[in-house]
MARDREN-842140 format. One record per residue (C-alpha): residue in three letters; x, y, z. Coordinates in steps of 0.05 Angstrom, whole numbers, plus 32768, in hexadecimal, padded with zeros to 4 digits. Example, Ala and Ser with C-alpha at 12.3 -4.5 7.8 and 13.67 -1.06 7.14 Angstrom:
# residues 2
{pt 'Ala' {80F6 7FA6 809C}}
{pt 'Ser' {8111 7FEB 808F}}
This chain:
# residues 392
{pt 'Met' {85B3 86D1 8A03}}
{pt 'Val' {859C 870C 89DA}}
{pt 'Phe' {8567 8706 89A3}}
{pt 'Trp' {8569 8735 8968}}
{pt 'Arg' {8527 874A 894A}}
{pt 'Lys' {8509 8788 892D}}
{pt 'Lys' {84BE 877F 8927}}
{pt 'Lys' {849E 879A 88E8}}
{pt 'Asn' {845D 87BF 88E9}}
{pt 'Glu' {8420 87A5 88C4}}
{pt 'Gly' {8427 87D9 888D}}
{pt 'Ser' {846E 87C4 887A}}
{pt 'Gln' {8459 877A 887C}}
{pt 'Glu' {8420 8788 884C}}
{pt 'Lys' {844E 87AF 881E}}
{pt 'Glu' {8480 8775 881C}}
{pt 'His' {8448 8745 880B}}
{pt 'His' {8433 8772 87D2}}
{pt 'Asp' {847B 8779 87B9}}
{pt 'Asp' {8484 872D 87BB}}
{pt 'Arg' {8448 8725 878C}}
{pt 'Leu' {8466 8758 875C}}
{pt 'Leu' {84AB 8739 875C}}
{pt 'Arg' {8496 86F0 8754}}
{pt 'His' {8490 86D5 870D}}
{pt 'Lys' {8447 86C4 86FD}}
{pt 'Asn' {8459 867C 86ED}}
{pt 'Asp' {8481 8670 872C}}
{pt 'Pro' {8464 8645 8764}}
{pt 'Ala' {8455 8669 87A5}}
{pt 'Leu' {8495 867A 87CA}}
{pt 'Glu' {84A3 8681 8813}}
{pt 'Pro' {84B2 86C9 8827}}
{pt 'Ala' {84F9 86DD 8837}}
{pt 'Thr' {850B 86C7 887D}}
{pt 'Glu' {8519 86F6 88B6}}
{pt 'Tyr' {853C 86C6 88E4}}
{pt 'Asp' {854E 86D4 892C}}
{pt 'Ala' {858E 86B6 8947}}
{pt 'Glu' {85A6 86AE 898E}}
{pt 'Met' {85E6 86D5 899A}}
{pt 'Asn' {8613 86D7 89D6}}
{pt 'Glu' {862C 8718 89F4}}
{pt 'Ala' {866F 8715 89D1}}
{pt 'Thr' {864E 8710 898C}}
{pt 'Val' {861E 874A 899C}}
{pt 'Lys' {865A 8774 89B1}}
{pt 'Glu' {867D 8764 8970}}
{pt 'Leu' {863F 8776 8948}}
{pt 'Asn' {8639 87BA 896A}}
{pt 'Lys' {8683 87CA 8964}}
{pt 'Thr' {8682 87F7 8927}}
{pt 'Ala' {8638 87FF 8916}}
{pt 'Thr' {8636 884B 8920}}
{pt 'Gln' {8673 8857 88F5}}
{pt 'Ile' {8658 882B 88BE}}
{pt 'Leu' {8614 884B 88BB}}
{pt 'Asp' {8633 8891 88BA}}
{pt 'Glu' {865C 887B 887E}}
{pt 'Thr' {8625 885C 8854}}
{pt 'Glu' {8611 889C 8831}}
{pt 'Leu' {8654 889B 880E}}
{pt 'Thr' {8644 885A 87EA}}
{pt 'Pro' {862A 886B 87A5}}
{pt 'Val' {85E9 884D 878C}}
{pt 'Pro' {85F8 8815 875A}}
{pt 'Glu' {85E3 8819 8712}}
{pt 'His' {85BA 87DA 8719}}
{pt 'Thr' {8571 87E5 8728}}
{pt 'Leu' {8539 87B7 873D}}
{pt 'Gly' {851D 87BB 86F7}}
{pt 'Ala' {855F 87A6 86D9}}
{pt 'Asp' {8565 876B 8708}}
{pt 'Leu' {851D 8757 86F9}}
{pt 'Lys' {852E 8756 86AF}}
{pt 'Glu' {856C 872B 86BC}}
{pt 'Ala' {8546 86FC 86EA}}
{pt 'Glu' {850F 86F1 86B5}}
{pt 'Asp' {8546 86D5 8689}}
{pt 'Leu' {854C 8698 86B6}}
{pt 'Asp' {850C 867A 8699}}
{pt 'Glu' {851F 8685 8650}}
{pt 'Asp' {853E 8650 8623}}
{pt 'His' {8580 8667 8605}}
{pt 'Ser' {8596 8623 85EC}}
{pt 'Glu' {8599 863A 85A4}}
{pt 'Glu' {85C7 8675 85B2}}
{pt 'Gly' {8607 864B 85B0}}
{pt 'Gly' {8635 862D 85E4}}
{pt 'Trp' {865E 8651 8619}}
{pt 'Phe' {869A 865E 85EB}}
{pt 'Ser' {866C 867F 85B8}}
{pt 'Arg' {864E 86AC 85EE}}
{pt 'Leu' {8693 86BA 860B}}
{pt 'Ser' {86AF 86CD 85C7}}
{pt 'Lys' {8673 86FA 85BA}}
{pt 'Gly' {8678 8719 85FF}}
{pt 'Leu' {86C2 8727 85F6}}
{pt 'Ser' {86B9 8741 85AF}}
{pt 'Lys' {86C8 8789 85C3}}
{pt 'Ser' {870A 8774 85E2}}
{pt 'Ser' {871D 8742 85AC}}
{pt 'Asn' {870B 8772 8573}}
{pt 'Lys' {8736 87A9 8590}}
{pt 'Leu' {8770 877A 859E}}
{pt 'Gly' {8769 8754 855D}}
{pt 'Gln' {8766 8793 8532}}
{pt 'Ser' {87A3 87AF 8554}}
{pt 'Ile' {87C9 876F 8545}}
{pt 'Thr' {87B1 8770 84FD}}
{pt 'Asp' {87C9 87B7 84F5}}
{pt 'Val' {880F 87A7 850E}}
{pt 'Phe' {881C 875F 84F8}}
{pt 'Thr' {880F 8754 84AE}}
{pt 'Lys' {8848 8724 849D}}
{pt 'Arg' {8882 874B 84BB}}
{pt 'Lys' {88BE 873A 84E4}}
{pt 'Leu' {88B6 873A 852F}}
{pt 'Asp' {88ED 876E 853A}}
{pt 'Gln' {88F4 879C 8575}}
{pt 'Asp' {88C5 87D0 8558}}
{pt 'Ala' {888F 879A 854F}}
{pt 'Leu' {889A 8782 8596}}
{pt 'Asp' {8893 87C9 85B1}}
{pt 'Glu' {8852 87D1 858B}}
{pt 'Leu' {8839 878E 85A5}}
{pt 'Glu' {8848 87A2 85EC}}
{pt 'Glu' {8821 87E3 85E3}}
{pt 'Ile' {87E6 87BC 85C5}}
{pt 'Leu' {87E3 878E 8602}}
{pt 'Ile' {87E7 87C8 8633}}
{pt 'Leu' {87AF 87EC 860F}}
{pt 'Ala' {8787 87AB 8613}}
{pt 'Asp' {8789 87B3 8660}}
{pt 'Met' {87BA 877A 866B}}
{pt 'Gly' {87E8 87AA 8690}}
{pt 'Pro' {8832 87B9 8688}}
{pt 'Lys' {884A 877D 86B1}}
{pt 'Thr' {8822 874A 8689}}
{pt 'Ala' {8832 876B 8647}}
{pt 'Thr' {887C 876B 8655}}
{pt 'Lys' {887B 8722 8668}}
{pt 'Ile' {8856 870D 8629}}
{pt 'Val' {8882 8737 85FB}}
{pt 'Ser' {88C1 871A 861B}}
{pt 'Glu' {88A9 86D4 860A}}
{pt 'Phe' {889C 86EA 85C2}}
{pt 'Ala' {88E1 8709 85BE}}
{pt 'Glu' {8902 86CA 85D8}}
{pt 'Asn' {88DE 8699 85AA}}
{pt 'Arg' {88CE 86C0 856B}}
{pt 'Phe' {88FB 86FD 8566}}
{pt 'Asp' {890F 8712 851F}}
{pt 'Lys' {88E3 86DD 8500}}
{pt 'Glu' {88AC 86EC 84CE}}
{pt 'Ile' {8869 86E5 84F0}}
{pt 'Glu' {8821 86EC 84D9}}
{pt 'Glu' {87E3 8704 84FC}}
{pt 'Asp' {87C6 86BE 850B}}
{pt 'Glu' {8809 86A7 8528}}
{pt 'Ile' {880A 86E3 8556}}
{pt 'Lys' {87C3 86D6 856D}}
{pt 'Asn' {87CF 868C 857A}}
{pt 'Ala' {8810 8699 859F}}
{pt 'Leu' {87F0 86D1 85C7}}
{pt 'Ser' {87B5 86A4 85D9}}
{pt 'Ser' {87E5 866F 85F1}}
{pt 'Ser' {880D 86A1 861C}}
{pt 'Ile' {87CD 86BC 863B}}
{pt 'Ala' {87B3 8677 864A}}
{pt 'Thr' {87F4 8666 866D}}
{pt 'Ile' {87EA 86A2 869B}}
{pt 'Leu' {87A0 8692 86A8}}
{pt 'Thr' {87A2 8647 86B1}}
{pt 'Pro' {87BC 8648 86FA}}
{pt 'Val' {8782 8675 8710}}
{pt 'Ala' {8749 8654 86EA}}
{pt 'Lys' {8727 8632 8725}}
{pt 'Pro' {86DC 8628 8728}}
{pt 'Leu' {86BB 862F 876C}}
{pt 'Asp' {86BA 85ED 8793}}
{pt 'Ile' {8685 85EC 87CA}}
{pt 'Thr' {8685 85A0 87D4}}
{pt 'Glu' {86B8 8598 880B}}
{pt 'Ala' {8699 8569 883D}}
{pt 'Asp' {86B0 858D 887C}}
{pt 'Lys' {8695 85D0 8864}}
{pt 'Lys' {8649 85CE 8869}}
{pt 'Pro' {862D 85FF 8860}}
{pt 'Phe' {8662 861A 8831}}
{pt 'Val' {8661 8664 8841}}
{pt 'Met' {8671 8695 8809}}
{pt 'Leu' {8678 86DF 8816}}
{pt 'Val' {866E 8708 87D7}}
{pt 'Cys' {868B 874E 87D6}}
{pt 'Gly' {869C 8786 87A5}}
{pt 'Val' {868E 87CE 8795}}
{pt 'Asn' {864A 87E8 8780}}
{pt 'Gly' {8635 87D6 873A}}
{pt 'Ala' {8667 879E 8731}}
{pt 'Gly' {862F 876A 8729}}
{pt 'Lys' {862F 8749 876E}}
{pt 'Thr' {85E3 873F 8771}}
{pt 'Thr' {85DF 8722 872B}}
{pt 'Thr' {861B 86F4 8738}}
{pt 'Ile' {85FB 86DA 8778}}
{pt 'Gly' {85B9 86CE 8754}}
{pt 'Lys' {85DA 86A8 871B}}
{pt 'Leu' {8605 867F 874A}}
{pt 'Ala' {85C8 866E 8773}}
{pt 'Tyr' {85A3 8657 8735}}
{pt 'Glu' {85DF 862D 871F}}
{pt 'Tyr' {85E9 860A 8761}}
{pt 'His' {85A0 8602 8775}}
{pt 'Ile' {857A 85F7 8735}}
{pt 'Lys' {85B0 85D5 870C}}
{pt 'Gln' {85DB 85B2 8740}}
{pt 'His' {85A3 85A6 8772}}
{pt 'Lys' {85C8 85C2 87AD}}
{pt 'Lys' {85A4 85E2 87E8}}
{pt 'Val' {85B4 862C 87E3}}
{pt 'Met' {85A5 8666 8811}}
{pt 'Ile' {85B2 86B0 8805}}
{pt 'Ala' {85BD 86E6 883A}}
{pt 'Ala' {85AF 872F 882B}}
{pt 'Ala' {85E5 8750 8855}}
{pt 'Asp' {85E2 8791 882E}}
{pt 'Thr' {85B3 87B3 885F}}
{pt 'Phe' {85C5 87FA 884A}}
{pt 'Arg' {8599 87FE 880C}}
{pt 'Ala' {8552 87E4 8804}}
{pt 'Ala' {855E 87DA 87B9}}
{pt 'Ala' {8597 87AA 87C7}}
{pt 'Val' {8569 877C 87EF}}
{pt 'Glu' {8532 8781 87BB}}
{pt 'Gln' {8561 876F 8782}}
{pt 'Leu' {857C 8733 87A8}}
{pt 'Glu' {8535 871D 87B9}}
{pt 'Val' {8523 871C 876F}}
{pt 'Trp' {855E 86EE 8761}}
{pt 'Ala' {8551 86C2 879E}}
{pt 'Asn' {8509 86B8 8788}}
{pt 'Arg' {851D 86A7 8741}}
{pt 'Ala' {8551 8675 8758}}
{pt 'Lys' {851F 865B 878C}}
{pt 'Cys' {854F 8664 87C6}}
{pt 'Pro' {853E 867E 880C}}
{pt 'Leu' {8556 86C4 881C}}
{pt 'Ile' {8569 86DB 8862}}
{pt 'Lys' {855F 8726 886C}}
{pt 'Lys' {8554 875A 88A1}}
{pt 'Asp' {853D 87A2 88A3}}
{pt 'Ile' {8561 87DA 887F}}
{pt 'Gly' {8595 87F7 88AE}}
{pt 'Asp' {859F 87B7 88D7}}
{pt 'Asp' {85E5 879F 88E1}}
{pt 'Pro' {85FF 8775 88A6}}
{pt 'Ala' {8627 8749 88D5}}
{pt 'Ala' {85E7 8736 88F9}}
{pt 'Val' {85C8 8720 88B6}}
{pt 'Ala' {8605 86F5 88A7}}
{pt 'Phe' {8605 86D7 88ED}}
{pt 'Glu' {85BB 86C5 88EB}}
{pt 'Ala' {85C0 86AA 88A4}}
{pt 'Leu' {85F8 867B 88B6}}
{pt 'Glu' {85D1 8661 88F2}}
{pt 'Lys' {8594 8656 88C7}}
{pt 'Ala' {85BE 8635 8890}}
{pt 'Lys' {85DA 8604 88C3}}
{pt 'Ala' {8595 85F3 88DE}}
{pt 'Asp' {857A 85E7 8898}}
{pt 'Asn' {85B5 85BD 8880}}
{pt 'Val' {85C5 85EE 8848}}
{pt 'Asp' {85FD 85DD 8817}}
{pt 'Leu' {860F 8624 8802}}
{pt 'Leu' {8603 8666 8826}}
{pt 'Met' {8613 86A4 87FC}}
{pt 'Ile' {8617 86E6 8822}}
{pt 'Asp' {860E 8726 87FB}}
{pt 'Thr' {8633 8762 8818}}
{pt 'Ala' {862A 87AD 880E}}
{pt 'Gly' {8647 87CA 87CF}}
{pt 'Arg' {867F 87F4 87EB}}
{pt 'Leu' {86B5 8822 87D4}}
{pt 'Gln' {86F6 87FE 87E0}}
{pt 'Asn' {8716 883E 87FD}}
{pt 'Lys' {86E2 884A 8833}}
{pt 'Ala' {8702 8830 8873}}
{pt 'Asn' {86C3 8828 889D}}
{pt 'Leu' {869D 8802 8867}}
{pt 'Met' {86D8 87D4 885C}}
{pt 'Glu' {86DD 87C9 88A8}}
{pt 'Glu' {8693 87B6 88A7}}
{pt 'Leu' {86A4 877F 8875}}
{pt 'Ala' {86DB 8765 88A3}}
{pt 'Lys' {86AA 8766 88DD}}
{pt 'Val' {8679 873A 88B7}}
{pt 'Ile' {86B1 8707 88B0}}
{pt 'Arg' {86C3 870A 88FA}}
{pt 'Val' {867B 86FE 890E}}
{pt 'Ile' {8673 86C3 88DE}}
{pt 'Lys' {86B0 86A4 88FF}}
{pt 'Lys' {868D 86A6 8942}}
{pt 'Gln' {8663 866B 8928}}
{pt 'Asp' {8695 864A 88F9}}
{pt 'Glu' {86DF 8659 88FE}}
{pt 'Ser' {86EB 863E 88B8}}
{pt 'Ala' {86B7 866C 8899}}
{pt 'Pro' {86B0 868F 886B}}
{pt 'His' {86CC 8659 883E}}
{pt 'Ala' {86CE 8687 8802}}
{pt 'Ile' {86D3 86D3 87FD}}
{pt 'Val' {86C5 86E4 87B5}}
{pt 'Leu' {86D0 8729 8797}}
{pt 'Val' {86A4 873B 875C}}
{pt 'Leu' {86C7 876A 872B}}
{pt 'Asp' {86AA 8793 86F3}}
{pt 'Ser' {86DB 878B 86B9}}
{pt 'Thr' {86C6 87CD 869A}}
{pt 'Thr' {86EF 87F0 86D1}}
{pt 'Gly' {872E 87D7 86AF}}
{pt 'Gln' {876E 87E0 86D7}}
{pt 'Asn' {8747 87FE 8711}}
{pt 'Ala' {8734 87B6 8721}}
{pt 'His' {877B 87AD 873B}}
{pt 'Ser' {8771 87E2 8771}}
{pt 'Gln' {872F 87C2 8785}}
{pt 'Val' {874F 877E 878E}}
{pt 'Gln' {8789 879A 87B5}}
{pt 'Asn' {875D 87C3 87E4}}
{pt 'Phe' {872F 8788 87F3}}
{pt 'Lys' {876B 875B 87FD}}
{pt 'Asp' {8785 878C 8831}}
{pt 'Val' {8745 8781 885A}}
{pt 'Val' {872E 8739 884D}}
{pt 'Asp' {874D 86F8 8836}}
{pt 'Leu' {8732 86F6 87EF}}
{pt 'Thr' {872D 86AF 87D3}}
{pt 'Gly' {8718 86BD 878C}}
{pt 'Leu' {86FB 86EB 8757}}
{pt 'Val' {86BE 86EE 8729}}
{pt 'Val' {86C7 871E 86EF}}
{pt 'Thr' {8687 873A 86D0}}
{pt 'Lys' {8671 8766 8696}}
{pt 'Leu' {86A8 874F 8666}}
{pt 'Asp' {8677 875F 862E}}
{pt 'Gly' {8673 87A8 8643}}
{pt 'Ser' {86B6 87C2 862C}}
{pt 'Ala' {86F8 87B2 8609}}
{pt 'Lys' {871A 87A8 864D}}
{pt 'Gly' {8719 875B 8650}}
{pt 'Gly' {8764 875A 8654}}
{pt 'Val' {8760 876F 869C}}
{pt 'Val' {8750 8727 86AE}}
{pt 'Val' {8797 8714 8697}}
{pt 'Ser' {87B9 874B 86BE}}
{pt 'Leu' {8791 8739 86FD}}
{pt 'Ala' {87A7 86F1 86F7}}
{pt 'Glu' {87F0 8705 86EE}}
{pt 'Glu' {87EF 8738 8727}}
{pt 'Phe' {87C7 8715 875E}}
{pt 'Glu' {87C4 86CB 874B}}
{pt 'Leu' {877F 86C7 876B}}
{pt 'Pro' {8750 8691 8751}}
{pt 'Ile' {8720 86AA 871C}}
{pt 'His' {86E1 8682 8727}}
{pt 'Ala' {86B3 869C 86F1}}
{pt 'Val' {86AA 86D2 86BD}}
{pt 'Gly' {866C 86F5 86A4}}
{pt 'Val' {8660 870D 865D}}
{pt 'Gly' {8617 8722 865F}}
{pt 'Glu' {85D5 8723 8685}}
{pt 'Lys' {85BB 86DD 8674}}
{pt 'Ile' {85C2 86A5 86A6}}
{pt 'Glu' {85F1 8680 8676}}
{pt 'Asp' {861E 86BD 8672}}
{pt 'Leu' {8640 86AE 86B4}}
{pt 'Ser' {866C 8670 86AF}}
{pt 'Pro' {86A8 864F 86D0}}
{pt 'Phe' {86E8 866F 86B9}}
{pt 'Lys' {8710 8646 8686}}
{pt 'Ala' {8755 8661 8674}}
{pt 'Glu' {875E 8647 862E}}
{pt 'Glu' {8718 8659 8617}}
{pt 'Phe' {871F 869F 8633}}
{pt 'Ala' {8763 86AA 8614}}
{pt 'Lys' {874A 8695 85CF}}
{pt 'Ala' {870C 86C0 85D4}}
{pt 'Leu' {8734 86FC 85EC}}
{pt 'Val' {8763 86FE 85B1}}
{pt 'Gly' {8732 86E3 857D}}
{pt 'Ala' {875D 86A6 856F}}
């Protein structure tokens, strides 16, 4: 057997202790430090871990630094302690978050449909409106065809268009509106691999999910920091792990991400954890070596549990619009994606991309985010989203 350990010097240990004091909220109880756990590995696993390490490390400089900073994540994490009960329910926050998208779409509909016949010119204008709302040509054509079949040459008003459009969108979204289910009895720990490009909101999503499952649902949750290429990534994740009061498994910067995942799974099994979430490096989807590193993490996890990971979730930044399609396709080419989380829907008028993603890939959409607060990430509900998107 081979034991993996990189011993830290006293200076770095003292610095980590100092950082922990700075990151921990003053009202929090004392927390255990992040765990550096050593796992026993057979020679085959060690060989797999070393397979592409040199290539991966050579490629890391091509990965851009994300927009998120430690300070930004500290600000978001502080929100976990605040009471937002008077700010309205989820539909209110969803509608507010999608206001840029719904205002743009709604105004365009108002400009075109003020009690007029739904003739071919009107249908052409409606199709253009939907494409400009980032629903994509395929989805726009499908919706317009339904309108032509059921309402052609009839007088129609703005509210009728919005209600009918909401219904058509909900029909597309309903099959993919599937919240995460981590309760299957034969999958413990439930292993979730979280991937995506830099700046998509992976760290924040993991933190909010950890808070939801651990604090609210009383599940035993563990987080693994397998983005070992950037110190800031581990620091950000540690902030969220501390706030959600979940243990964090980490190693030194530059260590193999697959080793972190392997050790975290072994520790999660030993501690009878319900959910293990593994953060991966923010990577450009067109960098072959970095994508191969993600595939290697999965292969190493399967050395311990052939059924794991049980979920491979891609976090998408909705502000990228139609570029989200290429991200999904490129990740699908490398790993077996099981679902999506779409974030930052409050950041642009590109909320329609959720509809085109559902139509194109038919992947489950587990949750959507419309802001920085803990309540602003919620399970995806098709009808609510459709109504909020069109302002119906």
